[in-house]
NUNUTI-673611 format. One record per residue (C-alpha): residue number from 1; x, y, z. Coordinates in steps of 0.001 Angstrom, whole numbers, plus 500000, padded with zeros to 6 digits. Each point is the difference from the previous one (the first is absolute). Example, Ala and Ser with C-alpha at 12.3 -4.5 7.8 and 13.67 -1.06 7.14 Angstrom:
<nodes>
NODE   pos        x        y        z
NODE     1   512300   495500   507800
NODE     2   501370   503440   499340
</nodes>
This chain:
<nodes>
NODE   pos        x        y        z
NODE     1   747317   236197   980256
NODE     2   498447   500093   496552
NODE     3   501181   502424   497350
NODE     4   497798   502982   499302
NODE     5   499853   499496   496232
NODE     6   498486   496525   499882
NODE     7   497250   498055   501615
NODE     8   500285   497659   502956
NODE     9   500771   496518   498649
NODE    10   498434   498406   503086
NODE    11   496616   501574   499213
NODE    12   499394   497415   497269
NODE    13   500162   497264   502600
NODE    14   496660   501029   501485
NODE    15   497075   497826   498994
NODE    16   496779   501588   498719
NODE    17   498396   499033   503307
NODE    18   502715   501803   501972
NODE    19   499582   503102   497813
NODE    20   496195   500175   500060
NODE    21   498795   498566   503311
NODE    22   501413   502229   502768
NODE    23   497325   501665   502125
NODE    24   501792   503341   499705
NODE    25   499207   501694   496671
NODE    26   503377   501762   500025
NODE    27   501677   496593   499885
NODE    28   497813   498973   497057
NODE    29   500919   503237   498214
NODE    30   503683   499361   500698
NODE    31   499639   496461   498689
NODE    32   498556   501316   496746
NODE    33   502528   502810   499570
NODE    34   502880   497537   500349
NODE    35   498810   497934   497020
NODE    36   502572   500570   497274
NODE    37   499115   497411   497363
NODE    38   496920   498854   498129
NODE    39   500347   496375   501092
NODE    40   499644   500944   503665
NODE    41   497200   502416   499174
NODE    42   498061   497341   498075
NODE    43   500371   497595   502938
NODE    44   498581   502643   502340
NODE    45   497057   500743   497681
NODE    46   499256   496273   499740
NODE    47   500184   499647   503784
NODE    48   497698   502971   500570
NODE    49   497489   498766   497415
NODE    50   499958   496527   501549
NODE    51   499652   501218   503576
NODE    52   498802   503447   501008
NODE    53   499033   501655   496699
NODE    54   500408   503453   501543
NODE    55   499421   502625   497313
NODE    56   502273   502558   501691
NODE    57   502930   497552   500128
NODE    58   499438   498924   496398
NODE    59   500042   503685   498950
NODE    60   503290   500519   501816
NODE    61   501438   496952   498254
NODE    62   498789   501350   496662
NODE    63   501683   503341   500704
NODE    64   503214   498196   500935
NODE    65   499844   498038   496723
NODE    66   499733   503281   498095
NODE    67   503041   501349   501849
NODE    68   502026   496861   499269
NODE    69   499033   500027   496312
NODE    70   500833   503694   499595
NODE    71   503350   499476   501695
NODE    72   500819   497097   497675
NODE    73   499198   502042   496842
</nodes>
């Protein structure tokens, strides 16, 4: 079991493709919410820009970046 105060360390082992390509939008949302660092987020933005270029997904990634930056301040 993971502790309730931190994030799941295994979540960073998902590739951008695994986070952004499921057919179920709830899985995509979960993949985005479990991004905890800017390096992973940048990789996902690059993947999305190179492949699907879905505006809604890019907006969600932008919102997640804002959350990560505000947490780090």
